C-alpha positions as CSV (number, residue, x, y, z in Angstrom):
1,M,-190.5,-14.2,100.9
2,K,-188.0,-16.9,99.8
3,P,-189.7,-19.9,98.2
4,N,-190.8,-22.9,100.4
5,Q,-189.8,-21.1,103.6
6,T,-191.7,-20.4,106.8
7,A,-191.4,-17.4,109.1
8,L,-189.5,-17.9,112.4
9,W,-190.0,-16.7,115.9
10,E,-186.8,-18.0,117.5
11,F,-183.2,-18.9,116.5
12,I,-180.9,-21.7,117.6
13,L,-177.3,-20.6,118.5
14,V,-175.3,-23.6,117.3
15,G,-172.0,-22.1,118.7
16,F,-169.7,-24.6,120.3
17,S,-172.2,-27.5,120.2
18,T,-170.1,-28.8,117.3
19,Y,-167.4,-29.6,119.9
20,P,-169.4,-31.7,122.4
21,H,-166.3,-33.2,124.1
22,L,-164.9,-29.6,124.8
23,Q,-168.0,-28.1,126.4
24,S,-166.9,-28.3,130.0
25,F,-163.4,-27.2,129.2
26,L,-164.5,-24.2,127.2
27,F,-167.0,-23.3,129.9
28,V,-164.2,-23.2,132.6
29,L,-161.9,-21.4,130.2
30,F,-164.3,-18.7,129.1
31,F,-165.7,-18.3,132.7
32,C,-162.2,-17.7,134.1
33,L,-161.4,-15.1,131.3
34,Y,-164.7,-13.4,131.9
35,L,-164.1,-13.1,135.7
36,L,-160.6,-11.7,135.0
37,T,-162.0,-9.2,132.5
38,L,-164.6,-8.0,135.0
39,T,-162.0,-7.8,137.7
40,G,-159.6,-5.8,135.5
41,N,-162.3,-3.3,134.3
42,L,-163.8,-2.9,137.8
43,A,-160.3,-2.3,139.2
44,I,-159.7,0.5,136.6
45,L,-163.1,2.1,137.4
46,G,-162.5,1.8,141.2
47,L,-158.9,3.2,141.0
48,T,-160.0,6.1,138.8
49,W,-162.8,6.9,141.2
50,V,-160.8,6.8,144.5
51,D,-157.5,8.4,143.4
52,R,-157.7,12.2,142.7
53,C,-154.5,12.0,140.8
54,L,-156.4,10.1,138.1
55,H,-159.2,12.7,137.7
56,T,-157.9,13.8,134.4
57,P,-159.3,13.5,130.9
58,M,-156.8,10.7,129.9
59,Y,-158.1,8.4,132.8
60,L,-161.7,9.5,132.5
61,F,-161.6,8.3,128.9
62,L,-160.0,5.1,130.2
63,S,-162.7,4.5,132.8
64,A,-165.4,5.2,130.1
65,L,-163.8,2.5,128.0
66,S,-163.7,0.1,130.9
67,F,-167.3,0.7,131.7
68,S,-168.3,0.3,128.0
69,E,-166.3,-3.0,127.7
70,T,-167.8,-4.3,130.8
71,C,-171.3,-3.7,129.3
72,Y,-170.1,-5.1,126.0
73,T,-169.1,-8.5,127.5
74,L,-172.4,-8.7,129.5
75,T,-174.3,-8.8,126.2
76,I,-172.5,-11.9,124.9
77,I,-170.6,-14.0,127.4
78,P,-173.3,-14.8,130.1
79,K,-175.6,-16.2,127.4
80,M,-172.7,-18.2,125.8
81,L,-171.8,-19.7,129.2
82,V,-175.3,-20.8,129.8
83,D,-175.5,-22.3,126.3
84,L,-172.3,-24.3,126.9
85,L,-174.1,-26.2,129.7
86,A,-177.7,-26.2,128.3
87,Q,-179.3,-28.6,126.0
88,S,-181.5,-25.9,124.4
89,R,-179.6,-23.0,122.8
90,S,-182.6,-21.0,121.6
91,I,-183.0,-17.3,121.5
92,S,-186.2,-15.4,120.5
93,V,-186.1,-13.1,117.6
94,T,-186.7,-10.2,119.9
95,G,-184.0,-11.3,122.3
96,C,-181.7,-11.7,119.3
97,G,-182.4,-8.2,118.1
98,L,-181.8,-6.7,121.6
99,Q,-178.5,-8.6,121.9
100,M,-177.4,-7.4,118.4
101,Y,-178.4,-3.8,119.2
102,F,-176.4,-3.6,122.4
103,F,-173.5,-5.6,121.1
104,L,-173.1,-3.4,118.1
105,G,-173.8,-0.2,120.0
106,L,-171.2,-0.9,122.7
107,G,-168.7,-2.1,120.0
108,G,-169.2,1.1,118.1
109,T,-168.8,3.1,121.4
110,N,-165.6,1.3,122.2
111,C,-164.2,2.2,118.7
112,L,-165.2,5.9,119.2
113,I,-163.7,6.1,122.7
114,L,-160.4,4.6,121.5
115,T,-160.5,7.3,118.8
116,L,-161.2,10.0,121.4
117,M,-158.2,8.7,123.5
118,G,-156.0,9.1,120.5
119,Y,-157.3,12.7,120.1
120,D,-156.6,13.3,123.8
121,R,-153.0,12.2,123.4
122,F,-152.6,14.3,120.3
123,L,-153.7,17.4,122.2
124,A,-151.5,16.6,125.2
125,I,-148.3,16.1,123.1
126,C,-148.8,18.4,120.1
127,K,-150.6,21.3,121.9
128,P,-149.4,21.0,125.6
129,L,-149.9,24.7,126.3
130,Q,-153.6,24.8,125.1
131,Y,-154.3,21.3,126.4
132,P,-155.9,22.3,129.7
133,L,-158.2,24.7,127.9
134,L,-159.1,22.3,125.0
135,M,-159.6,19.2,127.0
136,T,-161.4,19.8,130.3
137,N,-163.2,17.1,132.4
138,A,-166.6,18.6,131.4
139,G,-165.5,18.5,127.7
140,C,-164.3,14.9,128.2
141,G,-167.7,14.0,129.5
142,Q,-169.4,15.5,126.5
143,L,-167.2,13.7,124.1
144,V,-167.9,10.3,125.9
145,A,-171.6,11.0,125.6
146,S,-171.2,11.7,122.0
147,A,-169.3,8.4,121.5
148,W,-172.2,6.5,123.1
149,A,-174.8,8.4,121.0
150,G,-172.8,7.7,117.8
151,G,-172.3,4.0,118.6
152,F,-175.9,3.4,119.3
153,C,-177.1,5.4,116.2
154,F,-174.9,3.1,114.1
155,S,-176.3,0.1,116.0
156,L,-179.9,1.2,115.5
157,F,-179.4,1.6,111.7
158,I,-177.9,-1.9,111.3
159,T,-180.3,-3.7,113.6
160,A,-183.3,-2.0,112.1
161,L,-182.0,-2.9,108.6
162,I,-181.6,-6.6,109.4
163,F,-184.8,-7.0,111.5
164,R,-187.1,-5.0,109.1
165,G,-188.7,-8.2,107.8
166,A,-189.5,-11.7,108.8
167,F,-186.9,-14.6,109.0
168,C,-187.0,-17.9,107.2
169,S,-185.9,-21.4,108.2
170,P,-183.5,-23.1,108.8
171,N,-183.3,-21.1,112.1
172,L,-179.7,-22.1,112.8
173,I,-177.1,-19.4,113.7
174,K,-173.8,-21.1,113.4
175,V,-172.0,-18.8,115.9
176,F,-172.5,-18.4,119.7
177,F,-174.3,-15.0,119.5
178,C,-176.5,-13.0,117.2
179,H,-173.8,-11.9,114.8
180,M,-175.2,-9.4,112.3
181,M,-174.1,-11.3,109.2
182,A,-175.2,-14.7,110.4
183,V,-178.7,-13.3,111.2
184,A,-178.9,-11.3,107.9
185,R,-178.5,-14.5,105.9
186,L,-181.7,-15.8,107.5
187,S,-183.8,-12.8,106.3
188,C,-186.8,-13.5,104.1
189,V,-186.1,-10.2,102.4
190,D,-183.3,-9.8,99.9
191,S,-180.5,-11.1,102.2
192,D,-177.7,-10.4,99.7
193,L,-178.6,-6.7,99.5
194,T,-178.8,-6.5,103.3
195,E,-175.4,-8.2,103.7
196,T,-173.8,-5.8,101.3
197,I,-175.2,-2.7,103.0
198,V,-174.2,-4.1,106.5
199,T,-170.7,-4.9,105.3
200,V,-170.1,-1.5,103.6
201,V,-171.4,0.4,106.6
202,S,-169.5,-1.7,109.2
203,V,-166.2,-1.6,107.3
204,T,-166.5,2.2,106.6
205,G,-167.1,2.8,110.4
206,L,-164.2,0.5,111.3
207,L,-161.7,1.8,108.8
208,G,-162.9,5.4,109.4
209,S,-162.1,5.4,113.1
210,L,-158.9,3.5,112.5
211,L,-157.8,6.2,109.9
212,L,-158.5,9.0,112.4
213,I,-156.4,7.2,115.1
214,T,-153.6,6.7,112.5
215,L,-153.6,10.4,111.6
216,T,-153.4,11.4,115.3
217,Y,-150.4,9.1,115.7
218,V,-148.7,10.5,112.6
219,F,-148.9,14.0,114.1
220,I,-147.8,12.7,117.5
221,L,-144.9,11.0,116.0
222,S,-143.8,14.1,114.1
223,S,-144.1,16.2,117.3
224,V,-142.2,13.6,119.5
225,L,-139.3,13.4,117.0
226,R,-138.8,17.1,117.3
227,I,-138.2,16.9,121.1
228,P,-134.5,17.4,121.6
229,S,-133.9,15.2,124.7
230,S,-134.2,11.4,124.4
231,Q,-135.7,11.4,127.9
232,G,-138.5,13.7,126.8
233,R,-139.2,11.5,123.7
234,Q,-139.3,8.4,125.8
235,K,-141.7,10.0,128.3
236,A,-144.0,11.2,125.5
237,F,-144.0,7.8,123.8
238,S,-144.8,6.1,127.2
239,T,-148.0,8.0,127.6
240,C,-149.2,6.5,124.3
241,A,-147.8,2.9,124.6
242,S,-150.8,1.3,126.3
243,H,-153.4,3.0,124.0
244,L,-151.5,2.1,120.9
245,T,-151.2,-1.5,122.0
246,V,-154.9,-1.8,122.7
247,V,-155.7,-0.2,119.3
248,I,-153.5,-2.7,117.5
249,V,-155.2,-5.6,119.3
250,H,-158.7,-4.2,119.0
251,Y,-158.6,-3.4,115.3
252,G,-156.4,-6.3,114.4
253,F,-159.0,-8.8,115.7
254,A,-161.9,-6.7,114.4
255,S,-160.4,-6.7,110.9
256,I,-160.3,-10.5,110.9
257,V,-164.0,-10.6,111.6
258,Y,-165.3,-7.8,109.4
259,L,-162.8,-7.9,106.5
260,K,-163.0,-11.8,106.1
261,P,-164.0,-12.6,102.5
262,K,-167.4,-14.1,102.2
263,G,-167.3,-17.9,101.8
264,S,-163.7,-18.1,102.8
265,G,-164.5,-21.0,105.1
266,G,-163.2,-21.8,108.6
267,D,-165.1,-22.0,111.9
268,D,-166.7,-18.6,112.6
269,N,-166.8,-19.4,116.3
270,L,-163.0,-19.5,116.4
271,I,-162.8,-16.2,114.5
272,D,-165.3,-14.5,116.8
273,V,-163.6,-15.5,120.1
274,P,-160.6,-13.2,119.9
275,Y,-162.8,-10.1,119.2
276,T,-165.6,-10.9,121.7
277,I,-163.6,-12.5,124.6
278,I,-159.8,-12.1,124.2
279,T,-159.8,-8.4,123.3
280,P,-161.9,-7.3,126.3
281,F,-159.7,-9.5,128.5
282,L,-156.4,-8.0,127.2
283,S,-157.5,-4.4,127.3
284,P,-157.6,-3.8,131.1
285,L,-154.5,-6.0,131.5
286,I,-152.5,-3.8,129.1
287,F,-153.7,-0.5,130.5
288,T,-152.9,-1.6,134.1
289,L,-149.6,-3.4,133.6
290,R,-148.1,-0.8,131.2
291,N,-149.3,2.4,133.1
292,K,-147.2,3.7,135.9
293,D,-150.0,5.9,137.3
294,M,-152.4,3.0,137.5
295,K,-149.8,0.8,139.3
296,Q,-149.0,3.6,141.7
297,A,-152.7,4.1,142.5
298,F,-153.0,0.4,143.1
299,R,-150.1,0.5,145.5
300,K,-151.7,3.4,147.4
301,V,-154.9,1.4,147.8
302,L,-152.9,-1.6,149.1
303,R,-151.0,0.6,151.6
304,K,-154.3,2.1,152.9
305,S,-155.9,-1.2,153.3
306,S,-152.9,-2.7,155.1
307,S,-152.9,0.4,157.5
308,W,-156.5,-0.1,158.2
309,D,-156.0,-3.7,159.1
310,K,-153.3,-2.7,161.6
């Protein structure tokens, strides 16, 4: 135990209470972004379900990512919205542990599904003849299940490590959710060792999945450049554009959070917002606006609904 400290049973999520005059504005802003995020992800899930043309591994991975991101936002944003309007911003130690477990598990799952989507594009472009045999719908489902298992195994290790002992006062978490580093600093056990292990494991997982995606795109680029026609090259690149854009946004914001030097200063709330709110909002937007098949499926649904009205 740390000297002159008492064990805790709940935490206070300070969050945006440091900006009292912006509470209402932030609530409206984040609530609108959350509704748009849910709408975008549910639209992808619905279109993939109703349009048989989208019953392919590429879109099964996309629907799996949309479902995972929907669950991911559910772990953080509703509680944050309530806290923006509430006087009490407390969360029990058990509730904090559960929030962290699901947040990290779903975040890890998102990274692994993005990696699998890159692998799918690699097979489709670099091994087009073997692609139907190597990437079936059943195999896609097994890979998605493996991504969920891998994400939650990582989460279980990190959460168990941080919550293995009691926590000491002060019970203030400066951000708007139970961020693993913020909670680890409150541990009565050796918090410096815990922070080091958590940082190493998190950065290794983040950079490892990014390295795999980068390697797949190196092979994809080399294959595309060997396509003789410019139209063929453009078509091959177009199938990867949405995924590559989301990868850049996802890992760009994540690197700011997890690769930020300790004690570098700045408001951690402002650093966490892009990764927890902006990235899930942009992801379905990019996949729907930059994807011809999704836009075509959406037009089909609109035509059917208009014909039913008549």
